[in-house]
N, C-alpha and C positions, 0 to 999 in steps of 0.2 A: 906322626901324630906332632902337634905343637907341642913346645912345653912351655907354653903362657899358661898360668892358672884361668881354669875355666870357669864361668858363671853359665849355668843352666838355668833357662827361664819356661818351665812349662805353661801351657796355655791353656788352662780346662775351658769346656762350653759355658758359655755364658759370663765370659770372664770380665772382672772390674777394670776399666782400661788405666784407672790412676794404681791400681794395685801391680798392675805389670808395670807401665814405664815409669813408674816415681824411681824404682828400685834401679831398673835398667840404666834411666839416666845417670844417677850416680856414679854408677863403674863406667858408663861411658865417657862420662867426664874426666875420669881419673887418669887417662891417656895422656891430659893435656900436662898432669906433672908427674910422670915419667912411669906409671905402670900400666901397663895394657893387657888387657882381658881377652880372652877369647868366650864369646858372647854366643850361645846355641841355644834355638827357639826350639821347643819339640811339644807334641801332643797327643793325647791318644783318641782324637775324633777325627782326624786330616786338617780339612780346613777348620775353621773356628769362626762364629759370630759373637761379636760381644754383647753384655749384655746391654748397651747402646746399641747394639746395632752394626758397628764396626767390623768388618769383617778381615781376617787374617787367614794369609796363605802361603804355602810352601813351607811350614812346618814339618821338622821331621817327624815321623814315629817317634815314639819315647822308646823302641825296643832296639832301633840304631843306634842311641845316644850312649856312649862309655863315660861314667862319673868313675873316678877315683877318689880316695880318700885326700881332703883339703879341698874339692872341689864345693860349690856350693850349688845347691838346687834350691830357685826360688817356684814357691807354691802360692801364686797369688789368689783373691777372693773372687767369687763367681754369685752369679744372680740367687738369692735367696729363696726363692720357687723351685729354681732348679734344686737347689738342694735340699730342699722339701720332698722330692718325687721322688718315684721306685727306679727311674731313668738312672737316677745319681751313684744308687749303688750297682744297679746292673752294669750301666757302662764299665765303670771304673773298673772294676773287677781286676782285672789287669795291672791296671796303672796304679790300684794300690799293692800289688803282689813287688811290683817293678821296685816302689819307693821302701815298701820291706828288706828288699833285697840290698838298696840305695844306704839304708840303715846298718843295717849288718855286716858293711865293708867299712862302712867310719866314715860317712860322705855326709856331710853338714846341709842340713834341711831346714829351709827357713820358709813359713807360714806368713802370708800376710792376708789381716782381718780375716775374713770366712774360708779361707785358707786351710786354716786351721779343722775346719769339720774335715778336709781330704782326709789330712794329717791321723785327724782321729779315728776312720772311716778305715782305714787301714790298721788300725792299730796302734800307730805309733806312739800314742800320748798318754795311755794306761799308765797310771800311777807317777804321772810326769806333771811338772809344774805347767802351764802353759795360759795363753789370755788369744781371744779375739775381740773383735768391734763389741762395745758396753752394749748395745740394743740388740746382742747375740747372744749374750754372756747365761744368762736364765736357761735358756733353748739349748744350749750347747754342753753346760751341764747338767740339764736332765736326759740329754740323749747320750751323752757319752758318761753316766755317771762314776766312772773308774778315774776320768781326767782330774785333773787339780786345779781348775780354772781360777788365775786370777784376777782380783778388778785393780781398778784405778792404777794401771801401769800401761806403759806404751807399747813394749816389748820384754819377753821373758828369755832368756837362754836356760836348758836345762839338759846338761852332757852338750850333744852334735845337734840339735834340734833346737831351732830358735821360732817364737812366736810372735807375733805383733797383732796391737789392735788397729783400726780402719785406717782404709785410705792411705793418708800421709806419714801416718806411722812405718807405714816398710821405707820410705827416704829416712828416716831417723833410725831405722834398724841398719840399714843399708851403710849408712856412714857409722855408723857402731862397729860394722864388721871392718870396714878400710882402717878405721882406729886399731881394732886389732890386730890388723895385717899390719899395718904403717905407720903407727902413729898419730897423738892427737893433733898433729900439726899440720901433717898430711891430709885426713877427715876435715879439719877447717877449712884450709885451703878450698878442696874437693863444694864443702857447704855454701863459701863466698859465691865459688864459682857459680852454682846452682841458686845463688841470689836468697839462700837458705839462710847465711849467714854464721846461726847457731847453728847447733843443734841440739837437740831434748834426749837424755838419758831414756832409759826403761823404768825407773822408777818414777819420772814423772807423771801425773794425772792424765787421765784419757781428757777429761775435763781443764779446761784452759781457764784462767784469769782473762783472758782477751777476750773470749765469749761469755764470762759469766756474768752476772749481774744486768743482763743486757736485755731481759724479757720484759721492756715496759714500751711505752707510745711517746713518750715527752722528747721531742725531737733535741730540744735544746740538751736534756742531760747527755743524749747520744753524741753531741757535738762536743762536749766537755769531755768525755772518757776516750773519743777520738784523740783528741787534740793532747791529752794527757799520755797516751800510748803512742802517740808519735814526738812528745815532747818533754822524756822524763828529763833530760841531761839538764834543761835549762828552767825547769821548774817555775811556776807562776803564781803571782797574788790572786787572790780571791775576786779582787775588782778585773783582773784581766779575765779568769775564768767567765767571770759573769757578762763581760762584754762576747768574750764568745757563743755565750747561752743565747746572749740577747735577753736576758733576766737581770733586774735588780740583785745585788749581791745577795742580799736577802731570801728574798725569792728561790735563789739558787740555792744555798744552802738547804731550807727546807723540802724544796721540792727534789732534789739530789738524795737525802737520806730515805723520802715518802718513797722513788722511783725504785732504790736499789737496795734499802736494807742499812746502808751506810752513809757514812760521812766521808765527805771528798777526801779527808788526811786518812781515812782507813781504805778506800780504795787507794789512794795513790801509794801506801805502802805497799800493800798488797801487788801491786804494780812493779814498785822497786823489786819485791823478795823474788817474785818470777824471774825477772829481766837477770839479776844477781845469781840466780840460780842456773840459770840458762851459762849468762856470760863467763860462770864459774870454769865451763869447759875450754873455751878458749888459750892455752897453755900461754900467748901471747901475751896476753893481760895478766896487772898484776892487781892487787884486792883493790890499791888506789883509785888505779882506775877506773875497775868495775863502779866501785863507789862514784865515781864522778859521772862515770856515763847513767847512773842509775838517777843523779842529781843529789845525790848527798854531799855534805864536804869532807867528810875524808873517810877512810877503812875503820876508824873507832866508832863514827856513827852505826856503817854499816852494820858489824857486830852487834852492838848494842842493839838493832831494831829486831836483828836476827835471835839473838838470847830473848828479848823479851818476846817474840814470837812464840819462840819453843817451849818457853814458861808456859805461854797462855793455853797451847795447846796440851801441853802434859798434864795442867791442871784440868782441864776439859776432859783429855781422857779417864784421870782417874775418879772421876765423876760419872 
C-alpha cells in the first residue's frame, strides 16, 4: 500500500458535480507544490449518473476501500429530490454503516453541501455543530432535530467531522484542510493556482457582498458595482463613476441609493472590508499592503473603518 496520504471521494447517486470536482482539484493541484495525495473514488451504487446527467464509471465499491486515521473522506452533495426519496435511505444503509465505522476509527469525514444529509442519516451529526446549503438549512434541522445546524457560515469543524455550505464552499474547506496540514502559505499557493487567489474562512457568511445589493434592474448601477469590485485599489471620483454608468453624477447618486439602499460610499466601504477580511488570510501581505489593495491610504485608515463598523454592529445588536 502507498505511504501517500489518501483522499477518498465518495460519489453518491445524482451527485452535484462541482461538490465533487471542486475539492478534488484542490488536492490534485497540491502536487505542483510538492505534496502528492493518493486520490481514491468509490460509490455504493456501481456506476453513477450525476444530477446533471454526467456519468461516472470504474468507481470502486466502498467496501473495498481501506481508510486509516488521518485520511480524508469527502461526501459531496446530491440531488435534493433523491435526498427526499425513500430510495435515499433504503439504498444507503450499508454505506451509512461504513461511514459510522470510519468515524469510530478516527477517519476525518468532510461533507459538501447536501452531503451533510448523508452524514446526518448515518447518525454522525447528532449533537454536533454542522452546516449545509442555506436553502436546505430549515429542512435539514427539521429532518434531523438533534443536529446543531449553523447558519451564515461557510464550513464547520466539529472534532473529525467537517461540513460545508453549498458548491464552492467545498473548495474553501479543502483549502482550509491544506492549511491545517501544510500551513497558510502552501494553501495560498494552491488557491492562486486555481485562480481563487484568496480563500474564505469558515466564519465568512454564505451570502456575499459581491452578490448582495444586486437585486435591481438598473444597468448603470450594475456597471458601477462591477467597476468598483474590479478597481478597488485605484479608487474613483464621482464624475468617473458617473461616466461608467452613463449618467450624470447627481442622477447616479440618487439612483444608486434608490436601487441598493446604500450610498456609493457605504457600498464601497463594505467592499473594502470584505476584501481586507479575505486578504488577511494571505501571510505574505502586510496590513499596509492589504490597505493599499483595498484603495485606502494606510493601515491606520483601514483599522479606523473596521472599528467604526464593529461599533455600529455592536450598537445594532444591543438594540
